[in-house]
Structures are given as structure tokens and as C-alpha cells.
MMTF fields as JSON, N, C-alpha, C and O atoms, coordinates in Angstrom:
{
  "mmtfVersion": "1.0.0",
  "mmtfProducer": "UNKNOWN",
  "numBonds": 391,
  "numAtoms": 392,
  "numGroups": 98,
  "numChains": 1,
  "numModels": 1,
  "chainsPerModel": [1],
  "groupsPerChain": [98],
  "chainIdList": ["A"],
  "bondAtomList": [4, 2, 8, 6, 12, 10, 16, 14, 20, 18, 24, 22, 28, 26, 32, 30, 36, 34, 40, 38, 44, 42, 48, 46, 52, 50, 56, 54, 60, 58, 64, 62, 68, 66, 72, 70, 76, 74, 80, 78, 84, 82, 88, 86, 92, 90, 96, 94, 100, 98, 104, 102, 108, 106, 112, 110, 116, 114, 120, 118, 124, 122, 128, 126, 132, 130, 136, 134, 140, 138, 144, 142, 148, 146, 152, 150, 156, 154, 160, 158, 164, 162, 168, 166, 172, 170, 176, 174, 180, 178, 184, 182, 188, 186, 192, 190, 196, 194, 200, 198, 204, 202, 208, 206, 212, 210, 216, 214, 220, 218, 224, 222, 228, 226, 232, 230, 236, 234, 240, 238, 244, 242, 248, 246, 252, 250, 256, 254, 260, 258, 264, 262, 268, 266, 272, 270, 276, 274, 280, 278, 284, 282, 288, 286, 292, 290, 296, 294, 300, 298, 304, 302, 308, 306, 312, 310, 316, 314, 320, 318, 324, 322, 328, 326, 332, 330, 336, 334, 340, 338, 344, 342, 348, 346, 352, 350, 356, 354, 360, 358, 364, 362, 368, 366, 372, 370, 376, 374, 380, 378, 384, 382, 388, 386],
  "bondOrderList": [1, 1, 1, 1, 1, 1, 1, 1, 1, 1, 1, 1, 1, 1, 1, 1, 1, 1, 1, 1, 1, 1, 1, 1, 1, 1, 1, 1, 1, 1, 1, 1, 1, 1, 1, 1, 1, 1, 1, 1, 1, 1, 1, 1, 1, 1, 1, 1, 1, 1, 1, 1, 1, 1, 1, 1, 1, 1, 1, 1, 1, 1, 1, 1, 1, 1, 1, 1, 1, 1, 1, 1, 1, 1, 1, 1, 1, 1, 1, 1, 1, 1, 1, 1, 1, 1, 1, 1, 1, 1, 1, 1, 1, 1, 1, 1, 1],
  "groupList": [{"groupName": "MET", "atomNameList": ["N", "CA", "C", "O"], "elementList": ["N", "C", "C", "O"], "formalChargeList": [0, 0, 0, 0], "bondAtomList": [1, 0, 2, 1, 3, 2], "bondOrderList": [1, 1, 2], "singleLetterCode": "M", "chemCompType": "L-PEPTIDE LINKING"}, {"groupName": "LYS", "atomNameList": ["N", "CA", "C", "O"], "elementList": ["N", "C", "C", "O"], "formalChargeList": [0, 0, 0, 0], "bondAtomList": [1, 0, 2, 1, 3, 2], "bondOrderList": [1, 1, 2], "singleLetterCode": "K", "chemCompType": "L-PEPTIDE LINKING"}, {"groupName": "ALA", "atomNameList": ["N", "CA", "C", "O"], "elementList": ["N", "C", "C", "O"], "formalChargeList": [0, 0, 0, 0], "bondAtomList": [1, 0, 2, 1, 3, 2], "bondOrderList": [1, 1, 2], "singleLetterCode": "A", "chemCompType": "L-PEPTIDE LINKING"}, {"groupName": "ASP", "atomNameList": ["N", "CA", "C", "O"], "elementList": ["N", "C", "C", "O"], "formalChargeList": [0, 0, 0, 0], "bondAtomList": [1, 0, 2, 1, 3, 2], "bondOrderList": [1, 1, 2], "singleLetterCode": "D", "chemCompType": "L-PEPTIDE LINKING"}, {"groupName": "ILE", "atomNameList": ["N", "CA", "C", "O"], "elementList": ["N", "C", "C", "O"], "formalChargeList": [0, 0, 0, 0], "bondAtomList": [1, 0, 2, 1, 3, 2], "bondOrderList": [1, 1, 2], "singleLetterCode": "I", "chemCompType": "L-PEPTIDE LINKING"}, {"groupName": "GLY", "atomNameList": ["N", "CA", "C", "O"], "elementList": ["N", "C", "C", "O"], "formalChargeList": [0, 0, 0, 0], "bondAtomList": [1, 0, 2, 1, 3, 2], "bondOrderList": [1, 1, 2], "singleLetterCode": "G", "chemCompType": "PEPTIDE LINKING"}, {"groupName": "SER", "atomNameList": ["N", "CA", "C", "O"], "elementList": ["N", "C", "C", "O"], "formalChargeList": [0, 0, 0, 0], "bondAtomList": [1, 0, 2, 1, 3, 2], "bondOrderList": [1, 1, 2], "singleLetterCode": "S", "chemCompType": "L-PEPTIDE LINKING"}, {"groupName": "LEU", "atomNameList": ["N", "CA", "C", "O"], "elementList": ["N", "C", "C", "O"], "formalChargeList": [0, 0, 0, 0], "bondAtomList": [1, 0, 2, 1, 3, 2], "bondOrderList": [1, 1, 2], "singleLetterCode": "L", "chemCompType": "L-PEPTIDE LINKING"}, {"groupName": "GLN", "atomNameList": ["N", "CA", "C", "O"], "elementList": ["N", "C", "C", "O"], "formalChargeList": [0, 0, 0, 0], "bondAtomList": [1, 0, 2, 1, 3, 2], "bondOrderList": [1, 1, 2], "singleLetterCode": "Q", "chemCompType": "L-PEPTIDE LINKING"}, {"groupName": "GLU", "atomNameList": ["N", "CA", "C", "O"], "elementList": ["N", "C", "C", "O"], "formalChargeList": [0, 0, 0, 0], "bondAtomList": [1, 0, 2, 1, 3, 2], "bondOrderList": [1, 1, 2], "singleLetterCode": "E", "chemCompType": "L-PEPTIDE LINKING"}, {"groupName": "VAL", "atomNameList": ["N", "CA", "C", "O"], "elementList": ["N", "C", "C", "O"], "formalChargeList": [0, 0, 0, 0], "bondAtomList": [1, 0, 2, 1, 3, 2], "bondOrderList": [1, 1, 2], "singleLetterCode": "V", "chemCompType": "L-PEPTIDE LINKING"}, {"groupName": "THR", "atomNameList": ["N", "CA", "C", "O"], "elementList": ["N", "C", "C", "O"], "formalChargeList": [0, 0, 0, 0], "bondAtomList": [1, 0, 2, 1, 3, 2], "bondOrderList": [1, 1, 2], "singleLetterCode": "T", "chemCompType": "L-PEPTIDE LINKING"}, {"groupName": "CYS", "atomNameList": ["N", "CA", "C", "O"], "elementList": ["N", "C", "C", "O"], "formalChargeList": [0, 0, 0, 0], "bondAtomList": [1, 0, 2, 1, 3, 2], "bondOrderList": [1, 1, 2], "singleLetterCode": "C", "chemCompType": "L-PEPTIDE LINKING"}, {"groupName": "HIS", "atomNameList": ["N", "CA", "C", "O"], "elementList": ["N", "C", "C", "O"], "formalChargeList": [0, 0, 0, 0], "bondAtomList": [1, 0, 2, 1, 3, 2], "bondOrderList": [1, 1, 2], "singleLetterCode": "H", "chemCompType": "L-PEPTIDE LINKING"}, {"groupName": "ARG", "atomNameList": ["N", "CA", "C", "O"], "elementList": ["N", "C", "C", "O"], "formalChargeList": [0, 0, 0, 0], "bondAtomList": [1, 0, 2, 1, 3, 2], "bondOrderList": [1, 1, 2], "singleLetterCode": "R", "chemCompType": "L-PEPTIDE LINKING"}, {"groupName": "PRO", "atomNameList": ["N", "CA", "C", "O"], "elementList": ["N", "C", "C", "O"], "formalChargeList": [0, 0, 0, 0], "bondAtomList": [1, 0, 2, 1, 3, 2], "bondOrderList": [1, 1, 2], "singleLetterCode": "P", "chemCompType": "L-PEPTIDE LINKING"}, {"groupName": "PHE", "atomNameList": ["N", "CA", "C", "O"], "elementList": ["N", "C", "C", "O"], "formalChargeList": [0, 0, 0, 0], "bondAtomList": [1, 0, 2, 1, 3, 2], "bondOrderList": [1, 1, 2], "singleLetterCode": "F", "chemCompType": "L-PEPTIDE LINKING"}, {"groupName": "ASN", "atomNameList": ["N", "CA", "C", "O"], "elementList": ["N", "C", "C", "O"], "formalChargeList": [0, 0, 0, 0], "bondAtomList": [1, 0, 2, 1, 3, 2], "bondOrderList": [1, 1, 2], "singleLetterCode": "N", "chemCompType": "L-PEPTIDE LINKING"}],
  "groupTypeList": [0, 1, 2, 3, 4, 5, 6, 7, 0, 1, 8, 2, 8, 1, 0, 8, 2, 9, 0, 8, 1, 2, 8, 9, 8, 7, 2, 2, 4, 9, 10, 11, 5, 9, 2, 5, 5, 5, 7, 10, 1, 7, 11, 0, 11, 12, 1, 13, 9, 10, 14, 5, 10, 14, 4, 3, 15, 6, 7, 10, 5, 3, 3, 14, 9, 0, 7, 9, 3, 10, 7, 10, 2, 2, 16, 17, 3, 2, 7, 14, 1, 10, 9, 14, 11, 10, 8, 3, 14, 7, 5, 5, 10, 11, 2, 5, 7, 5],
  "groupIdList": [1, 2, 3, 4, 5, 6, 7, 8, 9, 10, 11, 12, 13, 14, 15, 16, 17, 18, 19, 20, 21, 22, 23, 24, 25, 26, 27, 28, 29, 30, 31, 32, 33, 34, 35, 36, 37, 38, 39, 40, 41, 42, 43, 44, 45, 46, 47, 48, 49, 50, 51, 52, 53, 54, 55, 56, 57, 58, 59, 60, 61, 62, 63, 64, 65, 66, 67, 68, 69, 70, 71, 72, 73, 74, 75, 76, 77, 78, 79, 80, 81, 82, 83, 84, 85, 86, 87, 88, 89, 90, 91, 92, 93, 94, 95, 96, 97, 98],
  "secStructList": [7, 2, 2, 2, 2, 2, 2, 2, 2, 2, 2, 2, 2, 2, 2, 2, 2, 2, 2, 2, 2, 2, 2, 2, 2, 2, 2, 2, 7, 3, 3, 3, 3, 3, 3, 6, 6, 6, 6, 3, 3, 3, 3, 3, 3, 6, 6, 1, 7, 3, 3, 3, 3, 3, 3, 7, 4, 4, 4, 1, 7, 1, 7, 2, 2, 2, 2, 2, 2, 2, 2, 2, 2, 2, 2, 2, 2, 2, 2, 2, 2, 2, 2, 2, 2, 2, 2, 2, 2, 2, 2, 2, 2, 2, 4, 4, 4, 7],
  "xCoordList": [21.576, 21.896, 21.073, 21.582, 19.776, 18.936, 19.439, 19.356, 19.957, 20.483, 21.692, 21.88, 22.523, 23.688, 23.274, 23.87, 22.26, 21.781, 21.19, 21.433, 20.415, 19.835, 20.916, 20.802, 21.952, 23.069, 23.795, 24.163, 24.0, 24.652, 23.813, 24.354, 22.513, 21.629, 21.7, 21.752, 21.701, 21.805, 23.131, 23.176, 24.206, 25.518, 25.537, 26.087, 24.936, 24.899, 24.094, 24.491, 22.972, 22.161, 22.911, 22.836, 23.633, 24.417, 25.53, 25.769, 26.199, 27.258, 26.685, 27.302, 25.517, 24.89, 24.549, 24.772, 24.02, 23.681, 24.937, 24.936, 26.008, 27.266, 27.854, 28.411, 27.734, 28.246, 27.465, 28.057, 26.156, 25.338, 25.7, 25.801, 25.894, 26.264, 27.621, 27.798, 28.567, 29.894, 29.799, 30.484, 28.962, 28.804, 28.192, 28.579, 27.241, 26.641, 27.671, 27.698, 28.51, 29.556, 30.558, 30.994, 30.923, 31.861, 31.302, 32.047, 29.999, 29.385, 29.562, 29.571, 29.702, 29.841, 31.295, 31.547, 32.241, 33.656, 34.124, 33.884, 34.79, 35.338, 36.861, 37.444, 37.489, 38.945, 39.271, 38.462, 40.449, 40.868, 42.159, 43.155, 42.13, 43.326, 43.897, 43.161, 45.205, 45.869, 46.812, 47.333, 47.018, 47.977, 48.628, 48.106, 49.76, 50.457, 50.869, 50.783, 51.319, 51.746, 50.624, 50.86, 49.387, 48.245, 47.516, 46.563, 47.947, 47.275, 45.892, 45.007, 45.707, 44.405, 44.054, 44.853, 42.843, 42.364, 40.994, 40.147, 40.783, 39.523, 39.025, 39.753, 37.778, 37.184, 36.176, 35.325, 36.285, 35.445, 35.041, 35.812, 33.814, 33.406, 34.023, 34.502, 33.998, 34.504, 33.521, 33.743, 32.442, 31.514, 31.736, 30.885, 32.883, 33.3, 32.472, 32.372, 31.882, 31.147, 32.021, 32.445, 32.283, 33.093, 32.23, 31.128, 32.727, 31.994, 32.484, 31.728, 33.747, 34.232, 35.609, 36.39, 35.883, 37.192, 37.612, 36.824, 38.836, 39.382, 40.632, 41.564, 40.634, 41.761, 42.342, 41.618, 43.625, 44.282, 44.09, 44.265, 43.735, 43.494, 44.674, 44.484, 45.871, 47.028, 47.018, 47.751, 46.187, 46.14, 45.115, 45.213, 44.138, 43.054, 42.742, 43.279, 41.874, 41.472, 40.363, 40.333, 39.452, 38.417, 37.268, 36.612, 37.01, 35.832, 36.189, 35.797, 36.924, 37.397, 36.236, 36.266, 35.219, 34.11, 33.354, 32.998, 33.1, 32.413, 33.257, 32.723, 34.57, 35.463, 35.418, 35.37, 35.433, 35.353, 34.051, 34.061, 32.923, 31.619, 31.551, 31.025, 32.078, 32.066, 32.943, 32.588, 34.073, 34.937, 34.238, 34.328, 33.548, 32.804, 31.769, 31.662, 31.018, 29.99, 30.604, 30.055, 31.728, 32.377, 32.904, 32.75, 33.519, 34.004, 32.848, 32.942, 31.752, 30.611, 29.965, 29.527, 29.894, 29.351, 30.202, 29.675, 31.5, 32.395, 32.253, 32.243, 32.144, 31.988, 30.687, 30.669, 29.602, 28.328, 28.44, 27.904, 29.136, 29.31, 30.159, 29.904, 31.163, 31.985, 31.116, 31.171, 30.317, 29.462, 28.475, 28.249, 27.882, 26.936, 27.619, 27.066, 28.818, 29.564, 29.905, 29.784, 30.331, 30.668, 29.423, 29.486, 28.298, 27.062, 26.653, 26.239, 26.77, 26.412, 27.287, 26.8, 28.581, 29.514, 29.363, 29.48, 29.1, 29.003, 27.589, 27.385, 26.616, 25.232, 25.025, 24.303, 25.638, 25.51, 26.17, 25.706, 27.241, 27.975, 27.182, 27.124, 26.562, 25.865, 24.389, 23.712, 23.873, 22.432, 21.969, 20.862, 22.756, 22.335, 22.513, 22.152, 23.067, 23.317, 22.119, 22.109, 21.112, 19.926, 20.207, 19.345],
  "yCoordList": [96.895, 97.488, 96.859, 96.624, 96.583, 95.966, 94.57, 94.151, 93.856, 92.516, 92.589, 91.72, 93.639, 93.805, 94.056, 93.508, 94.879, 95.184, 93.931, 93.654, 93.173, 91.921, 90.931, 90.249, 90.849, 89.954, 90.381, 89.547, 91.696, 92.213, 91.936, 91.603, 92.071, 91.81, 90.338, 90.024, 89.443, 88.016, 87.702, 86.916, 88.307, 88.085, 88.603, 87.96, 89.765, 90.345, 89.46, 89.262, 88.93, 88.051, 86.761, 86.257, 86.236, 85.022, 85.284, 84.467, 86.419, 86.77, 86.933, 86.504, 87.544, 87.746, 86.397, 86.205, 85.474, 84.148, 83.404, 82.736, 83.521, 82.871, 83.487, 82.776, 84.793, 85.472, 85.033, 84.795, 84.925, 84.496, 83.064, 82.756, 82.199, 80.813, 80.759, 80.0, 81.555, 81.595, 82.09, 81.562, 83.097, 83.621, 82.574, 82.472, 81.8, 80.741, 79.661, 79.142, 79.332, 78.337, 78.848, 78.098, 80.123, 80.702, 80.69, 80.523, 80.867, 80.882, 79.547, 79.494, 78.476, 77.142, 76.785, 75.815, 77.546, 77.244, 77.883, 79.065, 77.096, 77.612, 77.547, 76.598, 78.57, 78.601, 78.816, 79.364, 78.386, 78.552, 79.34, 78.959, 80.444, 81.238, 80.876, 80.526, 80.963, 80.614, 81.73, 82.474, 81.827, 82.786, 82.148, 81.198, 82.684, 82.191, 80.741, 79.982, 80.351, 78.971, 77.97, 76.843, 78.375, 77.481, 77.57, 76.827, 78.463, 78.611, 79.236, 78.993, 80.038, 80.641, 80.312, 80.529, 79.785, 79.445, 80.067, 80.036, 80.637, 81.281, 80.686, 80.662, 80.203, 79.632, 80.624, 81.138, 80.893, 81.894, 81.383, 80.695, 81.73, 81.397, 82.413, 83.47, 82.072, 83.016, 84.145, 84.975, 84.181, 85.314, 86.184, 87.004, 86.008, 86.805, 86.569, 87.465, 85.4, 85.087, 84.207, 83.126, 84.677, 83.913, 82.787, 83.03, 81.56, 80.395, 79.906, 79.299, 80.172, 79.7, 80.232, 80.596, 80.266, 80.667, 79.6, 79.202, 79.142, 78.182, 78.78, 79.18, 78.833, 79.39, 78.287, 77.645, 78.075, 77.063, 77.388, 78.536, 76.394, 76.629, 77.276, 77.927, 77.111, 77.704, 79.231, 79.883, 79.802, 81.255, 81.929, 83.127, 81.169, 81.775, 80.929, 79.836, 81.456, 80.763, 79.753, 79.09, 79.641, 78.616, 78.887, 77.943, 80.141, 80.482, 80.675, 81.67, 79.735, 79.811, 79.824, 80.589, 78.993, 78.903, 80.219, 80.611, 80.907, 82.187, 83.201, 83.961, 83.216, 84.12, 83.843, 84.78, 82.577, 82.216, 82.707, 83.267, 82.502, 82.932, 84.446, 84.947, 85.169, 86.63, 87.116, 88.08, 86.466, 86.845, 86.627, 87.472, 85.508, 85.237, 86.332, 86.859, 86.671, 87.709, 89.052, 89.769, 89.397, 90.675, 90.71, 91.717, 89.625, 89.573, 89.738, 90.521, 89.001, 89.083, 90.459, 90.946, 91.093, 92.442, 93.414, 94.247, 93.306, 94.187, 93.953, 94.909, 92.704, 92.414, 92.994, 93.53, 92.891, 93.476, 94.988, 95.575, 95.613, 97.064, 97.46, 98.485, 96.657, 96.921, 96.842, 97.728, 95.79, 95.635, 96.791, 97.298, 97.21, 98.333, 99.622, 100.387, 99.857, 101.061, 101.073, 102.101, 99.925, 99.827, 100.092, 100.827, 99.503, 99.725, 101.193, 101.747, 101.821, 103.236, 104.1, 105.008, 103.81, 104.623, 104.39, 105.325, 103.132, 102.825, 103.005, 103.017, 103.146, 103.286, 104.45, 104.317, 105.577, 106.735, 106.526, 107.047, 105.77, 105.527, 104.602, 104.809, 103.565, 102.567, 102.872, 102.134, 103.937, 104.235, 104.42, 103.997, 105.022, 105.271, 104.098, 104.183, 102.994, 101.847, 100.934, 100.049, 101.138, 100.29, 98.99, 98.112],
  "zCoordList": [82.187, 83.471, 84.589, 85.685, 84.305, 85.319, 85.675, 86.83, 84.687, 84.943, 85.864, 86.716, 85.693, 86.555, 88.004, 88.932, 88.188, 89.534, 90.166, 91.341, 89.396, 89.899, 90.286, 91.304, 89.489, 89.783, 91.045, 91.873, 91.188, 92.388, 93.635, 94.689, 93.517, 94.654, 95.063, 96.252, 94.085, 94.39, 95.065, 96.012, 94.586, 95.19, 96.627, 97.521, 96.837, 98.184, 99.132, 100.28, 98.665, 99.498, 99.826, 100.946, 98.84, 99.06, 100.082, 100.971, 99.947, 100.897, 102.294, 103.269, 102.403, 103.71, 104.344, 105.539, 103.568, 104.091, 104.536, 105.571, 103.75, 104.112, 105.379, 106.215, 105.521, 106.708, 107.943, 108.995, 107.827, 108.955, 109.352, 110.539, 108.372, 108.654, 109.357, 110.31, 108.894, 109.509, 110.949, 111.825, 111.209, 112.561, 113.49, 114.655, 112.978, 113.777, 114.11, 115.226, 113.143, 113.383, 114.412, 115.284, 114.311, 115.27, 116.693, 117.658, 116.814, 118.143, 118.851, 120.08, 118.092, 118.683, 119.002, 119.717, 118.487, 118.704, 119.999, 120.244, 120.818, 122.073, 122.033, 121.509, 122.596, 122.739, 124.21, 124.958, 124.617, 126.008, 126.048, 125.434, 126.78, 127.013, 128.375, 129.298, 128.486, 129.741, 130.161, 129.331, 131.461, 132.01, 133.223, 133.807, 133.582, 134.762, 134.639, 135.604, 133.448, 133.259, 133.436, 133.871, 133.098, 133.208, 134.538, 134.77, 135.408, 136.708, 136.561, 137.382, 135.519, 135.231, 133.785, 132.875, 133.586, 132.244, 132.043, 132.935, 130.848, 130.514, 129.2, 128.207, 129.198, 127.999, 127.44, 128.165, 126.115, 125.466, 124.087, 123.418, 123.668, 122.307, 121.348, 121.758, 120.085, 119.072, 118.814, 117.933, 119.572, 119.561, 120.791, 121.135, 121.46, 122.611, 123.866, 124.705, 124.019, 125.239, 126.121, 125.713, 127.32, 128.258, 128.812, 129.304, 128.733, 129.216, 130.573, 131.333, 130.871, 132.152, 132.485, 131.607, 133.773, 134.288, 135.287, 136.145, 135.18, 136.137, 136.758, 136.059, 138.072, 138.814, 139.691, 140.452, 139.584, 140.408, 141.885, 142.295, 142.677, 144.112, 144.832, 145.859, 144.318, 144.993, 144.941, 145.684, 144.062, 143.911, 144.812, 145.077, 145.281, 146.077, 147.307, 147.486, 148.134, 149.354, 149.106, 148.069, 150.065, 150.051, 149.074, 148.633, 148.73, 147.926, 146.451, 145.842, 145.884, 144.504, 143.506, 142.542, 143.723, 142.773, 142.651, 141.54, 143.749, 143.69, 142.914, 142.107, 143.152, 142.438, 140.941, 140.143, 140.55, 139.135, 138.519, 137.423, 139.213, 138.693, 138.537, 137.543, 139.511, 139.453, 138.299, 137.619, 138.072, 136.954, 135.615, 134.724, 135.469, 134.231, 134.0, 132.892, 135.021, 134.893, 134.518, 133.682, 135.123, 134.831, 133.394, 132.702, 132.948, 131.564, 130.589, 129.644, 130.809, 129.899, 129.92, 128.878, 131.076, 131.171, 130.364, 129.626, 130.506, 129.753, 128.249, 127.472, 127.839, 126.414, 125.863, 124.756, 126.626, 126.176, 126.04, 125.1, 126.978, 126.914, 125.716, 125.084, 125.403, 124.217, 122.969, 122.116, 122.859, 121.681, 121.551, 120.452, 122.684, 122.666, 122.224, 121.433, 122.736, 122.387, 120.907, 120.242, 120.394, 118.965, 118.124, 117.138, 118.504, 117.755, 117.785, 116.767, 118.952, 119.068, 118.174, 117.5, 118.176, 117.39, 115.893, 115.101, 115.499, 114.077, 113.544, 112.33, 114.43, 113.997, 113.047, 112.059, 113.324, 112.446, 111.096, 110.082, 111.087, 109.84, 108.933, 107.721, 109.53, 108.706, 108.497, 107.781, 109.1, 109.013, 107.582, 107.247, 106.739, 105.363, 104.431, 103.257, 104.928, 104.073, 103.93, 103.074, 104.754, 104.646, 105.337, 105.375]
}
């Protein structure tokens, strides 16, 4: 029985290491979403971090760059709040798991 528990622990540690490696790889991958036939493009990592927003000049006036920066900040703020909310809600569920 002790050998089974030791084997399970090794498997769990291996899975945890593989999961961490996969998460690190995902953080480096970027995807680009488009809307309006390509008039608006948003680049985000697979860890939900917005890296950039591009808005076609035909959609806005002279201060396009400031609008893009503000949109990036707002997206990232919302994503952080989502992550915090999920952690708060799931914290009680996972507390007993160690």
C-alpha cells in the first residue's frame, strides 16, 4: 500500500511539473483577434494578458494611440478582476486539498 501511495505522489509531482511547463509555454504564445473586418485587432497571450490593440484610423480621430493604450489597460484590469473573483470563489473549495 505504501508503494502505491509513493507511486501516486510521484505521478502527481510529474503532472504538476508538466502543467507548470505548459503554463509557461502558453504565456509566450500570442493570438490576435479581429473585429469589423480587421478594423480592430487585439493581441493577447494565452495567459489572458492583452498585449496590444490596433484600431484603424478611419474609426477614430487624431488621438488613436491614447485610445489604444486605455483599451489595453481596461482589458487587463478586467482580466485581473476576473482572476481574483475566480480565486475568491474557488478558494473555499480547494482549501482542503492542500
